C-alpha positions in Angstrom: -78.8 -59.7 -26.6 -79.4 -56.2 -25.4 -79.1 -57.4 -21.8 -75.6 -58.6 -22.6 -74.4 -55.6 -24.9 -75.5 -53.5 -21.6 -73.2 -55.9 -19.3 -70.6 -55.6 -21.9 -70.8 -52.0 -21.7 -70.9 -51.8 -18.0 -67.7 -53.6 -17.5 -65.6 -51.4 -20.4 -66.5 -48.3 -18.2 -66.4 -49.9 -14.8 -62.9 -48.8 -15.3 -63.0 -45.7 -16.0 -65.8 -44.6 -13.7 -63.3 -46.7 -10.8 -60.2 -44.1 -12.1 -62.7 -41.4 -12.0 -63.7 -41.7 -8.6 -60.3 -42.0 -7.0 -58.6 -38.7 -5.9 -54.7 -38.4 -6.1 -53.0 -38.3 -2.9 -52.2 -35.3 -1.5 -48.3 -34.1 -2.2 -47.0 -35.0 1.7 -43.9 -33.4 1.0 -45.1 -30.8 -1.2 -44.8 -27.9 1.4 -40.9 -29.1 1.9 -40.0 -29.3 -1.5 -38.1 -25.6 -0.8 -35.2 -27.3 1.6 -34.5 -30.3 -1.0 -30.6 -29.5 -2.3 -27.8 -29.1 -0.6 -27.1 -26.0 1.9 -23.9 -23.5 3.1 -24.2 -22.3 5.5 -22.8 -19.1 8.0 -24.3 -18.5 12.0 -23.7 -17.1 15.4 -25.1 -17.7 18.9 -23.8 -19.5 22.2 -21.1 -21.9 20.5 -19.7 -18.9 18.5 -19.4 -18.1 14.8 -19.8 -21.4 12.8 -19.9 -22.4 9.2 -21.2 -25.8 7.1 -23.4 -27.3 4.6 -26.7 -29.4 5.6 -28.6 -31.5 2.4 -32.3 -32.2 3.1 -33.6 -35.4 0.2 -36.0 -37.0 0.2 -35.8 -41.3 0.6 -37.0 -44.5 1.1 -39.5 -44.0 -2.6 -40.1 -41.0 -0.7 -41.8 -41.4 2.1 -39.2 -39.7 4.9 -37.3 -36.2 4.5 -34.1 -36.5 5.9 -31.6 -33.7 6.7 -27.8 -34.4 7.3 -25.5 -31.5 9.4 -22.4 -30.2 9.6 -20.9 -27.3 11.1 -17.3 -26.5 12.4 -16.6 -23.8 15.2 -12.8 -22.0 15.4 -11.0 -22.8 18.5 -11.5 -19.6 20.3 -9.6 -18.3 23.7 -12.3 -19.9 26.1 -12.3 -23.7 24.0 -11.0 -25.8 21.3 -12.4 -25.7 17.7 -15.2 -28.8 17.2 -17.7 -30.0 14.6 -21.2 -30.7 15.1 -23.0 -33.3 13.3 -26.6 -34.5 13.2 -29.3 -36.1 11.9 -32.7 -35.1 10.9 -35.4 -37.7 9.7 -38.8 -35.9 9.2 -42.4 -38.8 9.0 -45.7 -38.7 8.4 -46.1 -40.2 12.0 -49.3 -43.3 10.1 -50.2 -40.8 7.3 -52.0 -38.4 9.9 -50.8 -35.1 10.5 -49.1 -33.2 11.3 -46.1 -34.5 10.0 -42.7 -35.2 13.1 -39.0 -35.3 12.6 -37.0 -37.5 15.3 -33.5 -35.5 15.9 -29.4 -36.6 16.8 -26.5 -35.2 17.2 -23.2 -35.9 17.9 -23.5 -34.9 21.1 -26.1 -37.3 22.2 -28.8 -35.4 22.1 -32.3 -36.9 20.9 -35.2 -34.3 20.3 -38.9 -35.1 18.9 -40.7 -32.7 17.2 -44.2 -31.7 15.2 -43.8 -29.9 12.2 -45.6 -26.8 11.5 -46.1 -24.2 8.4 -47.3 -20.8 8.8 -49.9 -20.0 7.1 -48.6 -18.3 4.3 -46.2 -21.5 4.2 -43.1 -19.6 4.1 -42.1 -20.6 7.7 -41.4 -24.2 8.9 -41.5 -25.0 12.3 -40.3 -27.8 14.0 -41.3 -27.5 17.9 -40.4 -30.2 20.5 -43.4 -31.3 23.6 -43.2 -28.9 26.7 -42.2 -30.3 29.6 -41.7 -30.2 33.7 -38.3 -31.8 33.0 -36.8 -31.1 30.0 -36.0 -27.2 27.8 -38.2 -27.2 24.8 -36.9 -26.8 21.7 -37.8 -24.9 18.9 -35.9 -25.2 15.0 -37.0 -22.5 12.2 -36.7 -22.1 8.8 -37.8 -19.2 7.0 -37.6 -18.4 3.4 -36.1 -15.2 2.6 -37.4 -13.7 -0.9 -33.7 -14.2 -2.2 -33.6 -18.2 -2.0 -31.5 -17.8 0.7 -32.7 -19.4 3.9 -33.1 -18.1 8.0 -32.2 -20.9 10.0 -33.1 -20.1 13.5 -32.6 -23.1 16.6 -33.6 -21.4 20.1 -34.3 -23.4 23.6 -37.0 -22.7 26.0 -36.2 -23.9 29.7 -38.2 -26.5 31.3 -41.4 -25.3 33.1 -41.4 -22.4 30.8 -42.0 -23.8 27.8 -42.6 -20.1 25.4 -39.4 -19.0 26.9 -37.6 -19.3 24.3 -33.9 -18.0 23.8 -31.3 -18.0 20.8 -29.1 -21.0 20.6 -27.8 -20.8 17.0 -29.1 -19.0 14.3 -27.3 -18.1 10.4 -28.0 -18.2 7.2 -28.0 -20.5 4.3 -27.5 -20.1 0.4 -28.2 -23.1 -1.7 -25.0 -24.4 -3.2 
């Protein structure tokens, strides 16, 4: 009878023990959540002065983070007005780190990035792989103390992977 009682008690405690042994998976998107929402932005750079908006949303039941971006550049004496659109999909490749991203834009560019945070967690950098044949890109988001974001897109020439030159930079405000 005692043996039966211990056996029953063991079966009753097994689910509680098993639950205590499981560790909760870390929130992969926790550090990125400051980006989630809709933002307006003003910027300047090689294409001129521009204004627009972008949004970051968790999609596919929280498996990916998606940025949709639309910028308007007014006409200048050198060129007509134009719009730029892009899509950035941030994902975890096979449940490993680092986080990866892929970028597509209305000009036909596709960029593969690796995402990293600064030690203090205030700077998020998307960096493409270095190549002798193609430019290297770096997209940076800096959390400012006033709730705005500093955004910078830089390009390094082929074969000079650290010689970045700012292409566009600006400030974004949460809507």
